[in-house]
C-alpha positions as semicolon CSV with decimal commas, in nm:
position;residue;x (nm);y (nm);z (nm)
1;M;0,000;0,000;0,000
2;A;0,281;0,238;0,086
3;I;0,446;0,213;-0,253
4;W;0,108;0,243;-0,427
5;E;0,041;0,564;-0,233
6;K;0,386;0,697;-0,326
7;Q;0,324;0,621;-0,692
8;H;-0,028;0,761;-0,676
9;T;0,098;1,088;-0,525
10;E;0,388;1,090;-0,773
11;I;0,660;1,057;-0,507
12;I;0,798;0,766;-0,710
13;S;0,771;0,695;-1,081
14;R;0,554;0,424;-1,232
15;E;0,869;0,229;-1,326
16;V;0,998;0,233;-0,967
17;F;0,652;0,132;-0,849
18;Q;0,648;-0,164;-1,085
19;V;0,996;-0,279;-0,977
20;E;0,909;-0,249;-0,608
21;S;0,573;-0,415;-0,663
22;E;0,741;-0,709;-0,836
23;K;0,989;-0,743;-0,549
24;L;0,704;-0,749;-0,297
25;T;0,515;-1,005;-0,503
26;E;0,825;-1,225;-0,508
27;Q;0,857;-1,191;-0,130
28;I;0,491;-1,286;-0,082
29;T;0,539;-1,590;-0,304
30;A;0,853;-1,694;-0,115
31;Y;0,683;-1,651;0,223
32;T;0,377;-1,843;0,105
33;E;0,597;-2,129;-0,015
34;K;0,784;-2,128;0,316
35;I;0,455;-2,144;0,507
36;V;0,346;-2,445;0,303
37;E;0,685;-2,610;0,359
38;I;0,665;-2,552;0,734
39;E;0,308;-2,681;0,750
40;I;0,421;-2,998;0,572
41;Q;0,708;-3,038;0,819
42;I;0,470;-2,987;1,110
43;R;0,229;-3,248;0,979
44;R;0,519;-3,490;0,924
45;L;0,636;-3,438;1,281
46;E;0,284;-3,489;1,410
47;M;0,257;-3,816;1,220
48;E;0,598;-3,932;1,346
49;S;0,506;-3,854;1,704
50;G;0,171;-4,026;1,664
51;Q;-0,020;-3,746;1,831
52;E;-0,153;-3,401;1,750
53;N;0,048;-3,129;1,917
54;I;-0,185;-2,884;2,091
55;F;0,063;-2,601;2,039
56;V;0,075;-2,660;1,664
57;E;-0,301;-2,678;1,647
58;R;-0,355;-2,353;1,834
59;F;-0,065;-2,170;1,670
60;S;-0,164;-2,264;1,317
61;K;-0,507;-2,108;1,372
62;Q;-0,331;-1,774;1,429
63;A;-0,101;-1,784;1,125
64;C;-0,263;-1,495;0,937
65;I;-0,345;-1,255;1,217
66;T;-0,287;-0,884;1,163
67;K;-0,370;-0,772;1,517
68;L;-0,282;-0,910;1,858
69;P;-0,610;-0,936;2,048
70;R;-0,624;-1,015;2,415
71;E;-0,733;-1,378;2,367
72;I;-0,422;-1,455;2,160
73;V;-0,198;-1,290;2,417
74;D;-0,366;-1,495;2,689
75;E;-0,323;-1,813;2,484
76;F;0,046;-1,779;2,400
77;I;0,202;-1,552;2,664
78;Q;0,239;-1,673;3,020
79;A;0,404;-1,360;3,162
80;I;0,580;-1,039;3,064
81;Y;0,847;-0,895;3,292
82;V;0,974;-0,542;3,238
83;Y;1,305;-0,492;3,414
84;T;1,415;-0,174;3,238
85;P;1,302;-0,009;2,914
86;E;1,585;-0,198;2,742
87;R;1,524;-0,536;2,909
88;I;1,192;-0,713;2,875
89;E;1,133;-1,084;2,926
90;V;0,839;-1,261;2,764
91;V;0,759;-1,607;2,900
92;L;0,566;-1,808;2,643
93;N;0,316;-2,085;2,692
94;Y;0,417;-2,387;2,484
95;A;0,783;-2,278;2,488
96;D;0,906;-2,638;2,502
97;E;0,688;-2,739;2,209
98;F;0,803;-2,438;2,008
99;E;1,170;-2,522;2,072
100;A;1,118;-2,886;1,976
101;I;0,958;-2,787;1,645
102;K;1,225;-2,526;1,582
103;M;1,505;-2,779;1,640
104;Q;1,337;-3,033;1,410
105;M;1,307;-2,771;1,135
106;E;1,673;-2,673;1,168
107;S;1,795;-3,031;1,136
């Protein structure tokens, strides 16, 4: 939207808009492919473990959120500690499950 607005208000040329738009489209395609790849890996891990992972189930429902409503915060965040403005600790629910999936994806 930002580059469209810049092109529409003539801050950038149509050619620059087209180049930037193509780059963004490529990024969207790459991210979409990565999401599909990760979903396949998750399903494979679920099948290997023989059970549905509650974290995966709940997290996958939130994959396309654009806002962070209270119910999602309550679901995934156990606690937030603010020590200083530069040091904040967020304790996640399902942290062990997240780490296990992350390690499987990295290997």
